[in-house]
N, C-alpha and C positions, 0 to 999 in steps of 0.2 A: 624520585620515584620513577620506573619506566612506565609508560603509558602504552598500553596494548588495546589493539580494534579488534572486536570480535565480531563476525558476522553470522546469523543464521538465515539459512533458506527454509522457506515455506511454500506451498503451490496450494492454488486456487483456480477453480472453473467458474466464470461467470460471464453472463450476458451482459450486454451495455446498447445503447444507440446513442451515436452523438446526433442531436437535433437541438433546435431551439423552436419551441413549441409556437412561438408567436411566427416562424416563416412556415412558408408552404414547403410541400416535400419536394418542389423542385429548386427551391432556393436552398434548402437545406441539402440536399444532393449535389447542388453546387459547391457548396462550402466544406461539405465532409464528406462526399463520394458514395461509397457502397458502407460506409460506417453509420450512414444515415438511413440505413434500410428501414421501413416501418414494421415489419416482424423481427427487429433484434438481430444480433449477432453474439458470437460469443469467442472467448481466449481461454486458454490453458495458461494461468499466469502462474510466473515465479515472483516472489516477494524476498528480498534480501534485505534483512534491518541488521545494521552496525551499530553497535554501541563501542563506547571507550571508556578507558578509566585506568587508575593505578592498579598495578598486580599486588593484591594481598600477599604479603612476603609469608604469613604462616599456612595460606592455603594454596598459593600458587596459579590462582587465577584473578580474573577481574570481577567475575558476578557469576554464580551457578547459571548455566545455560539453560539448564531445566526451568529456571523460574523464568529467564527470558522468554523461551519457547511458551511456555503456559500463557504468559501475559499477550503474547502476540496473537494465539490461537482464540483465547478469550475474546479480547477486543477486536480482533480484526478478521480472522480466517472465518470463525464460525458464524459472523455477519454477513461474509461474501461468498463463500463455497457454495457453488449449486445455485447462486441467486443472479436476481436482474439489479446489477447496480442502480440503475435508474428508479427502482420502485421499491425494493426490498432494505436497503442499505440504509439507515439511520444517518450515520454522519455523511453520506452524500446527498442528502436531500436538497433540493434547490439548486446543485452545481451539474454544470455540463459533466457528463460522467467520462472526460478525457482520464488519459493515465497521468498527464500533469496534475490534475486536480485529486485524483484518486491518492497519488503519492503524499501530496500537502495531508489529505484529510487522514491518511492513514499516520502519518508525523503526530498530527497533534492528537489521535487516540491513544497514541504509543507513548507519547513523551513523557507524560507526569506519572504512569501506571511503571515505568521502566525504572523512573527515578525512584519511586517506592520500593523495588526490590534490589538497587544499589548499582543500576546501569544509567549511564548518560549516552541518550540517542545522538549517534552523528550520522547518519546517513538512511535513508530509505531509496532503496533502488527496486523498480518494477518492471519485469521482462514482460512484455506485453506479446510480444511474437520472437522469432528467431532473430530477426532484423531490428526490432525497435524496443530499445528500454528507456526508462527516465530514471533519473538520480535526483533528490532532494535533499538538502542539507540543514534545512528550519530557516527561519527568516533571518 
């Protein structure tokens, strides 16, 4: 059976701060630069979720993308959009709010619920800025 890869793009805006609370503001600035500003900063993120699977010959697709989109919105976008990643996002508690950690946490949020709608998670890609993005393919 042929395998296809489908990608759904979603967008969200969120604030965060890169800092370690045990370090001084000066040390955080040395490590994280402007991203450690005590009053936060934000991004307009793009999230790309890629699933893979065999094409259902009767339906002509791997999975209903409406179901995939709903899982992403319910499990991730609703928790991140217009929120503070450091404070408001349950699946990021206790983690440094880097894009790398965010990609891993999003993977963990989506992997099982996507399986339940018939989609195998292949990749989480987060575009933080025009020039920076992270891709995560699971453990």
